[in-house]
N, C-alpha and C positions, 0 to 999 in steps of 0.2 A: 541213502544215496548209493546208487549202484556204481561200482568202479569196475573197469575191465580186469579180467583175471589173467591178462597177458603181461608182457614186459613194457607196456606203453608208458608207464610212469614208475618213478622211484620215490619212496617216502623217506624224508629226512627229518629227524628230530633236532630242533634248534633250542638251545638253552643258554642262559647267561653263564659265562665262565666265572668262577669264584675270583679270579684275579682281574676281571674286567673283560669286556668284549663278549663275543658270542662263540659258541662251539656247535658243530653240527656233525651228526653221524647218520649214515644211511641204514635203514632197517634191512637186514638180510644181505648186506654187502660190506666189504671192508673199505668203506669210504668215510674218512674223517677229515674235517678241516676246521679252521677257526679264522676269525677276523674281528676287527674293532667295530665295524658297523654292519647293518643288515645289507646294505648295497654291496659292500666289499665281500660279504659272505656269499651272496648270490653269485658273484663272479667267480669266487674260489670254488663254489660247488659245481658250477658249469664246467670249469676246467677239470676238476677232479673226476666228474662223471665221464667226460670225454676221454680222459686218460684210462679210466677203469674198464670201459666197454669197447668192444670192437664195433664196427659200423652196423653189423647185422643184429647185434643185441642191444644197441643204444636205445634207451627209453626216450620217448618224445617229450615227457614232462618230468619236472622235479616238483614234488609236492612237499612244501614246508609245513611241518607240524610244530608250532611253538609251544614250549612247556614253560610255565611260570611256577617256580617253587616259592610258595608263600606259607608262612606260619601264622596261625591265628590262635588266640587264647581260647580255652574251653570255658 
């Protein structure tokens, strides 16, 4: 899948927080946030991205990359 090599999107890793809820961090940027639900997290991410970038550098999309930490026996 080809993705643009410009700033049209920002990639965010989303994980379950050990204490509950979700945590998110943007790759390559100092953007971190957390929320109890995925819907709340999406809103918090939109706010965080808008605060982080000025209008000329603002990405058009936020790409969420979900990470599930699972342990299986050998």
